[in-house]
C-alpha positions in Angstrom: 0.0 0.0 0.0 1.4 3.4 -0.8 1.2 6.7 1.0 -2.3 7.5 -0.3 -3.9 5.1 2.2 -1.3 5.1 5.0 -2.4 6.6 8.3 0.1 9.0 9.9 -0.2 10.9 13.1 -3.7 12.3 13.7 -4.0 16.0 12.7 -3.5 18.5 15.5 -6.3 20.6 17.0 -5.0 23.5 15.0 -5.5 21.6 11.7 -8.7 22.1 9.7 -11.8 20.0 10.2 -11.4 18.8 6.6 -7.9 17.5 7.3 -9.2 15.5 10.3 -12.1 14.2 8.4 -9.9 13.1 5.5 -7.5 11.4 7.9 -10.3 9.3 9.3 -11.5 8.4 5.8 -8.0 7.3 4.8 -7.8 5.2 8.0 -11.2 3.6 7.2 -10.0 2.9 3.7 -6.9 1.3 5.0 -8.9 -1.0 7.3 -11.1 -2.2 4.5 -8.1 -2.7 2.1 -6.0 -4.6 4.7 -8.6 -6.6 6.6 -11.9 -6.5 4.7 -15.3 -5.0 5.4 -15.9 -7.3 8.4 -13.1 -5.5 10.2 -14.5 -2.0 9.7 -15.9 -0.5 12.8 -15.7 2.9 14.6 -13.2 1.2 17.0 -10.9 -0.2 14.3 -10.9 3.1 12.5 -10.2 5.1 15.6 -7.2 2.7 16.3 -5.9 3.1 12.7 -6.4 6.9 12.8 -4.8 7.3 16.2 -7.7 9.0 17.8 -10.7 8.3 20.1 -13.9 6.6 19.1 -15.7 9.8 20.1 -13.8 11.8 17.6 -14.6 9.3 14.8 -18.3 9.4 15.7 -18.1 13.2 15.7 -17.5 13.1 11.9 -19.1 9.7 11.0 -22.1 8.5 13.1 -21.6 4.8 12.3 -20.0 2.1 10.1 -22.2 2.7 7.1 -21.3 6.4 7.1 -17.6 5.4 7.2 -18.1 3.0 4.3 -20.0 5.6 2.2 -17.2 8.1 2.8 -14.5 5.6 1.9 -16.3 4.8 -1.4 -16.6 8.5 -2.1 -12.9 8.8 -1.5 -12.1 6.0 -3.9 -14.2 7.6 -6.6 -13.0 11.1 -6.0 -9.4 9.9 -6.1 -10.0 8.2 -9.4 -11.7 11.3 -10.9 -8.9 13.6 -9.8 -6.3 11.2 -11.2 -8.1 11.0 -14.5 -8.6 14.8 -14.7 -4.8 15.2 -14.3 -4.0 12.5 -16.8 -6.5 13.5 -19.5 -6.1 17.3 -19.1 -7.0 18.7 -22.6 -6.8 15.4 -24.5 -9.8 14.0 -26.2 -11.2 11.1 -28.2 -9.3 7.8 -28.1 -6.3 9.1 -26.3 -8.6 10.4 -23.5 -10.5 7.1 -23.4 -7.4 5.0 -23.0 -6.1 7.2 -20.2 -9.5 7.0 -18.5 -9.5 3.3 -18.6 -5.8 2.9 -17.6 -6.5 4.9 -14.5 -9.3 2.6 -13.6 -7.3 -0.6 -13.9 -5.4 -1.7 -10.7 -1.9 -1.1 -11.9 -0.9 0.4 -8.6 -1.5 -0.2 -4.9 -3.6 2.9 -4.6 -6.0 1.8 -7.4 -6.0 -1.8 -6.0 -7.2 -0.4 -2.6 -9.8 1.7 -4.4 -11.3 -1.5 -5.9 -11.3 -3.3 -2.5 -13.3 -0.4 -1.1 -15.7 -0.4 -4.1 -16.3 -4.2 -3.8 -17.1 -3.8 -0.1 -19.4 -0.9 -0.9 -21.2 -2.7 -3.6 -21.8 -5.7 -1.4 -23.7 -3.4 1.0 -25.7 -2.0 -1.8 -27.8 -5.2 -1.8 -29.5 -4.2 1.4 -29.0 -0.4 1.8 -30.9 2.0 -0.5 -28.5 4.8 0.2 -25.6 2.7 -0.9 -27.5 1.6 -4.0 -28.1 5.2 -5.0 -24.4 6.1 -4.6 -23.5 3.0 -6.7 -25.7 4.2 -9.5 -24.4 7.7 -9.3 -20.8 6.8 -9.5 -21.4 4.3 -12.3 -23.2 6.8 -14.5 -20.7 9.6 -13.8 -17.9 7.4 -15.3 -20.2 6.1 -18.1 -21.0 9.6 -19.4 -17.3 10.5 -19.4 -16.6 7.3 -21.4 -19.5 8.0 -23.8 -18.2 11.5 -24.5 -14.7 10.2 -25.2 -16.1 7.7 -27.6 -18.3 10.3 -29.4 -15.2 12.4 -29.9 -13.2 9.4 -31.1 -15.8 8.3 -33.5 -16.2 11.8 -34.9 -12.4 12.0 -35.4 -12.4 8.6 -37.3 -10.5 6.9 -34.5 -13.3 4.3 -33.8 -15.2 2.0 -36.1 -18.1 4.0 -37.6 -20.7 1.3 -37.1 -20.2 0.9 -33.3 -23.3 2.0 -31.4 -21.9 4.4 -28.8 -24.4 4.3 -25.9 -24.6 0.5 -25.6 -20.9 0.0 -26.3 -20.0 2.6 -23.6 -22.1 0.8 -21.1 -20.7 -2.6 -22.1 -17.2 -1.2 -22.0 -17.6 0.0 -18.4 -19.1 -3.2 -17.3 -16.3 -5.1 -18.9 -13.7 -2.9 -17.2 -15.5 -3.4 -13.8 -15.4 -7.2 -14.4 -11.7 -7.1 -15.3 -10.8 -5.0 -12.2 -12.8 -7.1 -9.8 -11.3 -10.3 -11.2 -7.8 -9.0 -10.7 -8.4 -8.4 -7.0 -8.1 -12.1 -6.2 -5.8 -13.1 -9.2 -2.2 -12.0 -8.7 -1.3 -13.3 -12.2 -3.9 -11.1 -13.8 -2.9 -8.1 -11.7 0.5 -7.9 -13.4 1.1 -5.1 -16.0 1.5 -7.4 -19.0 -1.8 -9.3 -18.7 -3.7 -6.0 -17.9 -2.0 -4.3 -20.9 -3.0 -7.2 -23.2 -6.6 -7.0 -22.2 -6.8 -3.2 -22.6 -5.2 -3.6 -26.1 -7.9 -6.2 -27.0 -10.6 -3.8 -26.0 -9.1 -0.8 -27.8 -8.4 -2.9 -30.9 -12.0 -4.0 -31.2 -13.3 -0.4 -30.7 -10.9 0.9 -33.4 -11.9 -1.7 -36.0 -15.3 -3.2 -34.9 -13.7 -6.6 -35.8 -13.7 -9.4 -33.3 -10.3 -10.6 -34.8 -8.8 -7.5 -33.1 -9.4 -9.3 -29.8 -6.6 -11.7 -30.6 -3.7 -9.9 -29.0 -0.7 -12.0 -27.9 -0.8 -15.6 -26.8 -3.1 -16.3 -23.8 -1.4 -19.6 -23.2 1.9 -18.0 -22.5 1.0 -14.4 -21.7 -2.0 -15.0 -19.5 
């Protein structure tokens, strides 16, 4: 795990409320990433954050509030990373960067996916979580759709590809790839992830299923 989700000393009284809140969120994220959702509690987060339970409860009233905040952190971190990477780029180049920043190439992105999986699991029973799930999905979906519109207009994608359904299918495919890689250390290596991204982009460029044949799955996973 890298510095994004490591818990340091708890912010001083003189530090801002936002700094204290973010420190607690990062502590909660670290608990989920290291030990799983079952370990998440006000007590475990307080221990990880280096503060009292009362202080955690001052900002987050219960475990569900901590989980929602952790998921919001994961999505906000992704969006900030993408905004920096994409900058003024558009079309296929922007789409590839958007997808690359979603794939768990780094410990930070790997932790983001652990939090998302825990959050989605809770969405089965909690309406608030379900609403947040849908909101985050469609925020990324609309960004992908806009990239694909620009790419198709520039002749970078196959002309016959239906953009709306393909954008939705693309995001679902990426979610499946990222979730599969959580428990598969072979898949979570750079080369296998690169190969699968090349397969996806190759198909989008040509509209030809033959473009999915990239490398040798027998030897390159």
